[in-house]
mmCIF entry with sequence, helices, sheets and N, C-alpha, C, O atoms, coordinates in Angstrom:
data_MODEL
# 
_entry.id   MODEL 
# 
_entity.id                         1 
_entity.type                       polymer 
_entity.pdbx_number_of_molecules   1 
# 
_entity_poly.entity_id                      1 
_entity_poly.type                           'polypeptide(L)' 
_entity_poly.nstd_linkage                   no 
_entity_poly.nstd_monomer                   no 
_entity_poly.pdbx_seq_one_letter_code       MEEKKLGLTPLVALVVGSIIGGGIFNLMTDMASQASLGPVIIG 
_entity_poly.pdbx_seq_one_letter_code_can   MEEKKLGLTPLVALVVGSIIGGGIFNLMTDMASQASLGPVIIG 
_entity_poly.pdbx_strand_id                 A 
# 
loop_
_entity_poly_seq.entity_id 
_entity_poly_seq.num 
_entity_poly_seq.mon_id 
_entity_poly_seq.hetero 
1 1  MET n 
1 2  GLU n 
1 3  GLU n 
1 4  LYS n 
1 5  LYS n 
1 6  LEU n 
1 7  GLY n 
1 8  LEU n 
1 9  THR n 
1 10 PRO n 
1 11 LEU n 
1 12 VAL n 
1 13 ALA n 
1 14 LEU n 
1 15 VAL n 
1 16 VAL n 
1 17 GLY n 
1 18 SER n 
1 19 ILE n 
1 20 ILE n 
1 21 GLY n 
1 22 GLY n 
1 23 GLY n 
1 24 ILE n 
1 25 PHE n 
1 26 ASN n 
1 27 LEU n 
1 28 MET n 
1 29 THR n 
1 30 ASP n 
1 31 MET n 
1 32 ALA n 
1 33 SER n 
1 34 GLN n 
1 35 ALA n 
1 36 SER n 
1 37 LEU n 
1 38 GLY n 
1 39 PRO n 
1 40 VAL n 
1 41 ILE n 
1 42 ILE n 
1 43 GLY n 
# 
_struct_asym.id          A 
_struct_asym.entity_id   1 
# 
loop_
_struct_conf.conf_type_id 
_struct_conf.id 
_struct_conf.pdbx_PDB_helix_id 
_struct_conf.beg_label_comp_id 
_struct_conf.beg_label_asym_id 
_struct_conf.beg_label_seq_id 
_struct_conf.pdbx_beg_PDB_ins_code 
_struct_conf.end_label_comp_id 
_struct_conf.end_label_asym_id 
_struct_conf.end_label_seq_id 
_struct_conf.pdbx_end_PDB_ins_code 
_struct_conf.beg_auth_comp_id 
_struct_conf.beg_auth_asym_id 
_struct_conf.beg_auth_seq_id 
_struct_conf.end_auth_comp_id 
_struct_conf.end_auth_asym_id 
_struct_conf.end_auth_seq_id 
_struct_conf.pdbx_PDB_helix_class 
_struct_conf.details 
_struct_conf.pdbx_PDB_helix_length 
HELX_P HELX_P1 AA1 LEU A 8  ? GLN A 34 ? LEU A 8  GLN A 34 1 ? 27 
HELX_P HELX_P2 AA2 LEU A 37 ? ILE A 42 ? LEU A 37 ILE A 42 1 ? 6  
# 
_struct_conf_type.id          HELX_P 
_struct_conf_type.criteria    ? 
_struct_conf_type.reference   ? 
# 
loop_
_atom_site.group_PDB 
_atom_site.id 
_atom_site.type_symbol 
_atom_site.label_atom_id 
_atom_site.label_alt_id 
_atom_site.label_comp_id 
_atom_site.label_asym_id 
_atom_site.label_entity_id 
_atom_site.label_seq_id 
_atom_site.pdbx_PDB_ins_code 
_atom_site.Cartn_x 
_atom_site.Cartn_y 
_atom_site.Cartn_z 
_atom_site.occupancy 
_atom_site.B_iso_or_equiv 
_atom_site.pdbx_formal_charge 
_atom_site.auth_seq_id 
_atom_site.auth_comp_id 
_atom_site.auth_asym_id 
_atom_site.auth_atom_id 
_atom_site.pdbx_PDB_model_num 
ATOM 1   N N  . MET A 1 1  ? 44.739 83.099  116.252 1.00 0.00 ? 1  MET A N  1 
ATOM 2   C CA . MET A 1 1  ? 46.057 82.882  115.667 1.00 0.00 ? 1  MET A CA 1 
ATOM 3   C C  . MET A 1 1  ? 47.133 83.484  116.571 1.00 0.00 ? 1  MET A C  1 
ATOM 4   O O  . MET A 1 1  ? 47.001 84.606  117.060 1.00 0.00 ? 1  MET A O  1 
ATOM 5   N N  . GLU A 1 2  ? 48.187 82.719  116.776 1.00 0.00 ? 2  GLU A N  1 
ATOM 6   C CA . GLU A 1 2  ? 49.230 83.145  117.698 1.00 0.00 ? 2  GLU A CA 1 
ATOM 7   C C  . GLU A 1 2  ? 50.304 83.976  116.991 1.00 0.00 ? 2  GLU A C  1 
ATOM 8   O O  . GLU A 1 2  ? 50.773 83.615  115.912 1.00 0.00 ? 2  GLU A O  1 
ATOM 9   N N  . GLU A 1 3  ? 50.686 85.098  117.618 1.00 0.00 ? 3  GLU A N  1 
ATOM 10  C CA . GLU A 1 3  ? 51.746 85.950  117.056 1.00 0.00 ? 3  GLU A CA 1 
ATOM 11  C C  . GLU A 1 3  ? 53.110 85.390  117.416 1.00 0.00 ? 3  GLU A C  1 
ATOM 12  O O  . GLU A 1 3  ? 53.336 84.941  118.539 1.00 0.00 ? 3  GLU A O  1 
ATOM 13  N N  . LYS A 1 4  ? 54.016 85.423  116.445 1.00 0.00 ? 4  LYS A N  1 
ATOM 14  C CA . LYS A 1 4  ? 55.381 84.998  116.726 1.00 0.00 ? 4  LYS A CA 1 
ATOM 15  C C  . LYS A 1 4  ? 56.211 86.232  117.053 1.00 0.00 ? 4  LYS A C  1 
ATOM 16  O O  . LYS A 1 4  ? 56.155 87.231  116.336 1.00 0.00 ? 4  LYS A O  1 
ATOM 17  N N  . LYS A 1 5  ? 56.971 86.164  118.122 1.00 0.00 ? 5  LYS A N  1 
ATOM 18  C CA . LYS A 1 5  ? 57.802 87.283  118.539 1.00 0.00 ? 5  LYS A CA 1 
ATOM 19  C C  . LYS A 1 5  ? 59.245 86.813  118.673 1.00 0.00 ? 5  LYS A C  1 
ATOM 20  O O  . LYS A 1 5  ? 59.517 85.660  119.006 1.00 0.00 ? 5  LYS A O  1 
ATOM 21  N N  . LEU A 1 6  ? 60.155 87.732  118.408 1.00 0.00 ? 6  LEU A N  1 
ATOM 22  C CA . LEU A 1 6  ? 61.566 87.421  118.604 1.00 0.00 ? 6  LEU A CA 1 
ATOM 23  C C  . LEU A 1 6  ? 61.935 87.634  120.060 1.00 0.00 ? 6  LEU A C  1 
ATOM 24  O O  . LEU A 1 6  ? 61.485 88.582  120.703 1.00 0.00 ? 6  LEU A O  1 
ATOM 25  N N  . GLY A 1 7  ? 62.759 86.735  120.563 1.00 0.00 ? 7  GLY A N  1 
ATOM 26  C CA . GLY A 1 7  ? 63.242 86.881  121.922 1.00 0.00 ? 7  GLY A CA 1 
ATOM 27  C C  . GLY A 1 7  ? 64.457 87.795  121.970 1.00 0.00 ? 7  GLY A C  1 
ATOM 28  O O  . GLY A 1 7  ? 64.870 88.355  120.955 1.00 0.00 ? 7  GLY A O  1 
ATOM 29  N N  . LEU A 1 8  ? 65.010 87.934  123.142 1.00 0.00 ? 8  LEU A N  1 
ATOM 30  C CA . LEU A 1 8  ? 66.155 88.823  123.334 1.00 0.00 ? 8  LEU A CA 1 
ATOM 31  C C  . LEU A 1 8  ? 67.387 88.337  122.572 1.00 0.00 ? 8  LEU A C  1 
ATOM 32  O O  . LEU A 1 8  ? 68.080 89.142  121.949 1.00 0.00 ? 8  LEU A O  1 
ATOM 33  N N  . THR A 1 9  ? 67.670 87.043  122.611 1.00 0.00 ? 9  THR A N  1 
ATOM 34  C CA . THR A 1 9  ? 68.863 86.509  121.951 1.00 0.00 ? 9  THR A CA 1 
ATOM 35  C C  . THR A 1 9  ? 68.842 86.705  120.432 1.00 0.00 ? 9  THR A C  1 
ATOM 36  O O  . THR A 1 9  ? 69.850 87.148  119.882 1.00 0.00 ? 9  THR A O  1 
ATOM 37  N N  . PRO A 1 10 ? 67.755 86.401  119.729 1.00 0.00 ? 10 PRO A N  1 
ATOM 38  C CA . PRO A 1 10 ? 67.743 86.668  118.287 1.00 0.00 ? 10 PRO A CA 1 
ATOM 39  C C  . PRO A 1 10 ? 67.856 88.161  117.945 1.00 0.00 ? 10 PRO A C  1 
ATOM 40  O O  . PRO A 1 10 ? 68.467 88.526  116.941 1.00 0.00 ? 10 PRO A O  1 
ATOM 41  N N  . LEU A 1 11 ? 67.265 89.016  118.782 1.00 0.00 ? 11 LEU A N  1 
ATOM 42  C CA . LEU A 1 11 ? 67.378 90.455  118.539 1.00 0.00 ? 11 LEU A CA 1 
ATOM 43  C C  . LEU A 1 11 ? 68.817 90.933  118.692 1.00 0.00 ? 11 LEU A C  1 
ATOM 44  O O  . LEU A 1 11 ? 69.302 91.726  117.884 1.00 0.00 ? 11 LEU A O  1 
ATOM 45  N N  . VAL A 1 12 ? 69.497 90.453  119.727 1.00 0.00 ? 12 VAL A N  1 
ATOM 46  C CA . VAL A 1 12 ? 70.899 90.816  119.925 1.00 0.00 ? 12 VAL A CA 1 
ATOM 47  C C  . VAL A 1 12 ? 71.744 90.307  118.762 1.00 0.00 ? 12 VAL A C  1 
ATOM 48  O O  . VAL A 1 12 ? 72.643 91.003  118.291 1.00 0.00 ? 12 VAL A O  1 
ATOM 49  N N  . ALA A 1 13 ? 71.454 89.086  118.298 1.00 0.00 ? 13 ALA A N  1 
ATOM 50  C CA . ALA A 1 13 ? 72.201 88.525  117.165 1.00 0.00 ? 13 ALA A CA 1 
ATOM 51  C C  . ALA A 1 13 ? 71.987 89.353  115.901 1.00 0.00 ? 13 ALA A C  1 
ATOM 52  O O  . ALA A 1 13 ? 72.927 89.546  115.129 1.00 0.00 ? 13 ALA A O  1 
ATOM 53  N N  . LEU A 1 14 ? 70.768 89.846  115.676 1.00 0.00 ? 14 LEU A N  1 
ATOM 54  C CA . LEU A 1 14 ? 70.506 90.704  114.520 1.00 0.00 ? 14 LEU A CA 1 
ATOM 55  C C  . LEU A 1 14 ? 71.301 91.996  114.596 1.00 0.00 ? 14 LEU A C  1 
ATOM 56  O O  . LEU A 1 14 ? 71.878 92.427  113.597 1.00 0.00 ? 14 LEU A O  1 
ATOM 57  N N  . VAL A 1 15 ? 71.340 92.616  115.760 1.00 0.00 ? 15 VAL A N  1 
ATOM 58  C CA . VAL A 1 15 ? 72.064 93.880  115.918 1.00 0.00 ? 15 VAL A CA 1 
ATOM 59  C C  . VAL A 1 15 ? 73.558 93.670  115.729 1.00 0.00 ? 15 VAL A C  1 
ATOM 60  O O  . VAL A 1 15 ? 74.209 94.444  115.027 1.00 0.00 ? 15 VAL A O  1 
ATOM 61  N N  . VAL A 1 16 ? 74.105 92.636  116.345 1.00 0.00 ? 16 VAL A N  1 
ATOM 62  C CA . VAL A 1 16 ? 75.535 92.368  116.225 1.00 0.00 ? 16 VAL A CA 1 
ATOM 63  C C  . VAL A 1 16 ? 75.897 92.033  114.776 1.00 0.00 ? 16 VAL A C  1 
ATOM 64  O O  . VAL A 1 16 ? 76.923 92.489  114.271 1.00 0.00 ? 16 VAL A O  1 
ATOM 65  N N  . GLY A 1 17 ? 75.070 91.249  114.119 1.00 0.00 ? 17 GLY A N  1 
ATOM 66  C CA . GLY A 1 17 ? 75.316 90.916  112.716 1.00 0.00 ? 17 GLY A CA 1 
ATOM 67  C C  . GLY A 1 17 ? 75.280 92.145  111.826 1.00 0.00 ? 17 GLY A C  1 
ATOM 68  O O  . GLY A 1 17 ? 76.079 92.261  110.897 1.00 0.00 ? 17 GLY A O  1 
ATOM 69  N N  . SER A 1 18 ? 74.369 93.056  112.097 1.00 0.00 ? 18 SER A N  1 
ATOM 70  C CA . SER A 1 18 ? 74.292 94.294  111.315 1.00 0.00 ? 18 SER A CA 1 
ATOM 71  C C  . SER A 1 18 ? 75.522 95.158  111.524 1.00 0.00 ? 18 SER A C  1 
ATOM 72  O O  . SER A 1 18 ? 76.039 95.742  110.572 1.00 0.00 ? 18 SER A O  1 
ATOM 73  N N  . ILE A 1 19 ? 75.991 95.246  112.748 1.00 0.00 ? 19 ILE A N  1 
ATOM 74  C CA . ILE A 1 19 ? 77.171 96.057  113.040 1.00 0.00 ? 19 ILE A CA 1 
ATOM 75  C C  . ILE A 1 19 ? 78.402 95.465  112.356 1.00 0.00 ? 19 ILE A C  1 
ATOM 76  O O  . ILE A 1 19 ? 79.190 96.198  111.759 1.00 0.00 ? 19 ILE A O  1 
ATOM 77  N N  . ILE A 1 20 ? 78.569 94.154  112.440 1.00 0.00 ? 20 ILE A N  1 
ATOM 78  C CA . ILE A 1 20 ? 79.717 93.507  111.805 1.00 0.00 ? 20 ILE A CA 1 
ATOM 79  C C  . ILE A 1 20 ? 79.637 93.639  110.286 1.00 0.00 ? 20 ILE A C  1 
ATOM 80  O O  . ILE A 1 20 ? 80.637 93.940  109.635 1.00 0.00 ? 20 ILE A O  1 
ATOM 81  N N  . GLY A 1 21 ? 78.465 93.418  109.728 1.00 0.00 ? 21 GLY A N  1 
ATOM 82  C CA . GLY A 1 21 ? 78.286 93.530  108.281 1.00 0.00 ? 21 GLY A CA 1 
ATOM 83  C C  . GLY A 1 21 ? 78.554 94.932  107.780 1.00 0.00 ? 21 GLY A C  1 
ATOM 84  O O  . GLY A 1 21 ? 79.217 95.109  106.758 1.00 0.00 ? 21 GLY A O  1 
ATOM 85  N N  . GLY A 1 22 ? 78.050 95.930  108.480 1.00 0.00 ? 22 GLY A N  1 
ATOM 86  C CA . GLY A 1 22 ? 78.307 97.319  108.104 1.00 0.00 ? 22 GLY A CA 1 
ATOM 87  C C  . GLY A 1 22 ? 79.770 97.680  108.233 1.00 0.00 ? 22 GLY A C  1 
ATOM 88  O O  . GLY A 1 22 ? 80.296 98.442  107.422 1.00 0.00 ? 22 GLY A O  1 
ATOM 89  N N  . GLY A 1 23 ? 80.434 97.144  109.241 1.00 0.00 ? 23 GLY A N  1 
ATOM 90  C CA . GLY A 1 23 ? 81.856 97.420  109.444 1.00 0.00 ? 23 GLY A CA 1 
ATOM 91  C C  . GLY A 1 23 ? 82.711 96.877  108.312 1.00 0.00 ? 23 GLY A C  1 
ATOM 92  O O  . GLY A 1 23 ? 83.704 97.500  107.936 1.00 0.00 ? 23 GLY A O  1 
ATOM 93  N N  . ILE A 1 24 ? 82.347 95.731  107.763 1.00 0.00 ? 24 ILE A N  1 
ATOM 94  C CA . ILE A 1 24 ? 83.109 95.155  106.660 1.00 0.00 ? 24 ILE A CA 1 
ATOM 95  C C  . ILE A 1 24 ? 83.034 96.063  105.436 1.00 0.00 ? 24 ILE A C  1 
ATOM 96  O O  . ILE A 1 24 ? 84.041 96.293  104.767 1.00 0.00 ? 24 ILE A O  1 
ATOM 97  N N  . PHE A 1 25 ? 81.836 96.580  105.144 1.00 0.00 ? 25 PHE A N  1 
ATOM 98  C CA . PHE A 1 25 ? 81.693 97.463  103.984 1.00 0.00 ? 25 PHE A CA 1 
ATOM 99  C C  . PHE A 1 25 ? 82.415 98.784  104.206 1.00 0.00 ? 25 PHE A C  1 
ATOM 100 O O  . PHE A 1 25 ? 82.998 99.332  103.271 1.00 0.00 ? 25 PHE A O  1 
ATOM 101 N N  . ASN A 1 26 ? 82.386 99.308  105.437 1.00 0.00 ? 26 ASN A N  1 
ATOM 102 C CA . ASN A 1 26 ? 83.121 100.547 105.729 1.00 0.00 ? 26 ASN A CA 1 
ATOM 103 C C  . ASN A 1 26 ? 84.622 100.329 105.608 1.00 0.00 ? 26 ASN A C  1 
ATOM 104 O O  . ASN A 1 26 ? 85.339 101.211 105.133 1.00 0.00 ? 26 ASN A O  1 
ATOM 105 N N  . LEU A 1 27 ? 85.103 99.173  106.029 1.00 0.00 ? 27 LEU A N  1 
ATOM 106 C CA . LEU A 1 27 ? 86.524 98.865  105.926 1.00 0.00 ? 27 LEU A CA 1 
ATOM 107 C C  . LEU A 1 27 ? 86.973 98.869  104.473 1.00 0.00 ? 27 LEU A C  1 
ATOM 108 O O  . LEU A 1 27 ? 88.028 99.417  104.153 1.00 0.00 ? 27 LEU A O  1 
ATOM 109 N N  . MET A 1 28 ? 86.188 98.264  103.590 1.00 0.00 ? 28 MET A N  1 
ATOM 110 C CA . MET A 1 28 ? 86.547 98.231  102.174 1.00 0.00 ? 28 MET A CA 1 
ATOM 111 C C  . MET A 1 28 ? 86.535 99.631  101.569 1.00 0.00 ? 28 MET A C  1 
ATOM 112 O O  . MET A 1 28 ? 87.395 99.953  100.749 1.00 0.00 ? 28 MET A O  1 
ATOM 113 N N  . THR A 1 29 ? 85.582 100.460 101.955 1.00 0.00 ? 29 THR A N  1 
ATOM 114 C CA . THR A 1 29 ? 85.516 101.828 101.444 1.00 0.00 ? 29 THR A CA 1 
ATOM 115 C C  . THR A 1 29 ? 86.725 102.626 101.904 1.00 0.00 ? 29 THR A C  1 
ATOM 116 O O  . THR A 1 29 ? 87.334 103.344 101.111 1.00 0.00 ? 29 THR A O  1 
ATOM 117 N N  . ASP A 1 30 ? 87.076 102.508 103.178 1.00 0.00 ? 30 ASP A N  1 
ATOM 118 C CA . ASP A 1 30 ? 88.235 103.237 103.702 1.00 0.00 ? 30 ASP A CA 1 
ATOM 119 C C  . ASP A 1 30 ? 89.519 102.761 103.040 1.00 0.00 ? 30 ASP A C  1 
ATOM 120 O O  . ASP A 1 30 ? 90.390 103.570 102.719 1.00 0.00 ? 30 ASP A O  1 
ATOM 121 N N  . MET A 1 31 ? 89.641 101.455 102.834 1.00 0.00 ? 31 MET A N  1 
ATOM 122 C CA . MET A 1 31 ? 90.847 100.919 102.213 1.00 0.00 ? 31 MET A CA 1 
ATOM 123 C C  . MET A 1 31 ? 90.958 101.415 100.768 1.00 0.00 ? 31 MET A C  1 
ATOM 124 O O  . MET A 1 31 ? 92.047 101.775 100.322 1.00 0.00 ? 31 MET A O  1 
ATOM 125 N N  . ALA A 1 32 ? 89.860 101.435 100.048 1.00 0.00 ? 32 ALA A N  1 
ATOM 126 C CA . ALA A 1 32 ? 89.885 101.858 98.654  1.00 0.00 ? 32 ALA A CA 1 
ATOM 127 C C  . ALA A 1 32 ? 90.231 103.333 98.526  1.00 0.00 ? 32 ALA A C  1 
ATOM 128 O O  . ALA A 1 32 ? 90.860 103.735 97.547  1.00 0.00 ? 32 ALA A O  1 
ATOM 129 N N  . SER A 1 33 ? 89.835 104.138 99.488  1.00 0.00 ? 33 SER A N  1 
ATOM 130 C CA . SER A 1 33 ? 90.107 105.573 99.387  1.00 0.00 ? 33 SER A CA 1 
ATOM 131 C C  . SER A 1 33 ? 91.510 105.949 99.845  1.00 0.00 ? 33 SER A C  1 
ATOM 132 O O  . SER A 1 33 ? 92.014 107.001 99.454  1.00 0.00 ? 33 SER A O  1 
ATOM 133 N N  . GLN A 1 34 ? 92.162 105.111 100.671 1.00 0.00 ? 34 GLN A N  1 
ATOM 134 C CA . GLN A 1 34 ? 93.441 105.497 101.258 1.00 0.00 ? 34 GLN A CA 1 
ATOM 135 C C  . GLN A 1 34 ? 94.623 104.643 100.826 1.00 0.00 ? 34 GLN A C  1 
ATOM 136 O O  . GLN A 1 34 ? 95.760 105.112 100.873 1.00 0.00 ? 34 GLN A O  1 
ATOM 137 N N  . ALA A 1 35 ? 94.391 103.419 100.413 1.00 0.00 ? 35 ALA A N  1 
ATOM 138 C CA . ALA A 1 35 ? 95.500 102.516 100.094 1.00 0.00 ? 35 ALA A CA 1 
ATOM 139 C C  . ALA A 1 35 ? 95.795 102.534 98.599  1.00 0.00 ? 35 ALA A C  1 
ATOM 140 O O  . ALA A 1 35 ? 94.980 102.967 97.785  1.00 0.00 ? 35 ALA A O  1 
ATOM 141 N N  . SER A 1 36 ? 96.974 102.054 98.272  1.00 0.00 ? 36 SER A N  1 
ATOM 142 C CA . SER A 1 36 ? 97.332 101.937 96.855  1.00 0.00 ? 36 SER A CA 1 
ATOM 143 C C  . SER A 1 36 ? 96.696 100.677 96.267  1.00 0.00 ? 36 SER A C  1 
ATOM 144 O O  . SER A 1 36 ? 96.056 99.906  96.982  1.00 0.00 ? 36 SER A O  1 
ATOM 145 N N  . LEU A 1 37 ? 96.877 100.477 94.971  1.00 0.00 ? 37 LEU A N  1 
ATOM 146 C CA . LEU A 1 37 ? 96.198 99.391  94.262  1.00 0.00 ? 37 LEU A CA 1 
ATOM 147 C C  . LEU A 1 37 ? 96.616 98.005  94.758  1.00 0.00 ? 37 LEU A C  1 
ATOM 148 O O  . LEU A 1 37 ? 95.760 97.127  94.876  1.00 0.00 ? 37 LEU A O  1 
ATOM 149 N N  . GLY A 1 38 ? 97.891 97.778  95.050  1.00 0.00 ? 38 GLY A N  1 
ATOM 150 C CA . GLY A 1 38 ? 98.376 96.465  95.459  1.00 0.00 ? 38 GLY A CA 1 
ATOM 151 C C  . GLY A 1 38 ? 97.692 95.917  96.694  1.00 0.00 ? 38 GLY A C  1 
ATOM 152 O O  . GLY A 1 38 ? 97.150 94.812  96.652  1.00 0.00 ? 38 GLY A O  1 
ATOM 153 N N  . PRO A 1 39 ? 97.702 96.666  97.805  1.00 0.00 ? 39 PRO A N  1 
ATOM 154 C CA . PRO A 1 39 ? 97.016 96.171  99.017  1.00 0.00 ? 39 PRO A CA 1 
ATOM 155 C C  . PRO A 1 39 ? 95.512 95.990  98.833  1.00 0.00 ? 39 PRO A C  1 
ATOM 156 O O  . PRO A 1 39 ? 94.924 95.094  99.439  1.00 0.00 ? 39 PRO A O  1 
ATOM 157 N N  . VAL A 1 40 ? 94.886 96.819  98.014  1.00 0.00 ? 40 VAL A N  1 
ATOM 158 C CA . VAL A 1 40 ? 93.443 96.673  97.786  1.00 0.00 ? 40 VAL A CA 1 
ATOM 159 C C  . VAL A 1 40 ? 93.165 95.364  97.060  1.00 0.00 ? 40 VAL A C  1 
ATOM 160 O O  . VAL A 1 40 ? 92.199 94.674  97.386  1.00 0.00 ? 40 VAL A O  1 
ATOM 161 N N  . ILE A 1 41 ? 93.990 95.012  96.088  1.00 0.00 ? 41 ILE A N  1 
ATOM 162 C CA . ILE A 1 41 ? 93.803 93.750  95.363  1.00 0.00 ? 41 ILE A CA 1 
ATOM 163 C C  . ILE A 1 41 ? 94.031 92.564  96.283  1.00 0.00 ? 41 ILE A C  1 
ATOM 164 O O  . ILE A 1 41 ? 93.286 91.586  96.228  1.00 0.00 ? 41 ILE A O  1 
ATOM 165 N N  . ILE A 1 42 ? 95.057 92.638  97.133  1.00 0.00 ? 42 ILE A N  1 
ATOM 166 C CA . ILE A 1 42 ? 95.332 91.556  98.076  1.00 0.00 ? 42 ILE A CA 1 
ATOM 167 C C  . ILE A 1 42 ? 94.180 91.412  99.073  1.00 0.00 ? 42 ILE A C  1 
ATOM 168 O O  . ILE A 1 42 ? 93.772 90.301  99.412  1.00 0.00 ? 42 ILE A O  1 
ATOM 169 N N  . GLY A 1 43 ? 93.662 92.557  99.536  1.00 0.00 ? 43 GLY A N  1 
ATOM 170 C CA . GLY A 1 43 ? 92.558 92.541  100.515 1.00 0.00 ? 43 GLY A CA 1 
ATOM 171 C C  . GLY A 1 43 ? 91.301 92.021  99.914  1.00 0.00 ? 43 GLY A C  1 
ATOM 172 O O  . GLY A 1 43 ? 90.278 91.940  100.594 1.00 0.00 ? 43 GLY A O  1 
# 
């Protein structure tokens, strides 16, 4: 049985996607802790 392995391009895409996804959640947390209610609702 043949093993399936990820190549370099899919691995890079996974890392970049994780960084972008994590950044979006951090942005929302920072906005909620520092901004007033109006901008948070708009965002």
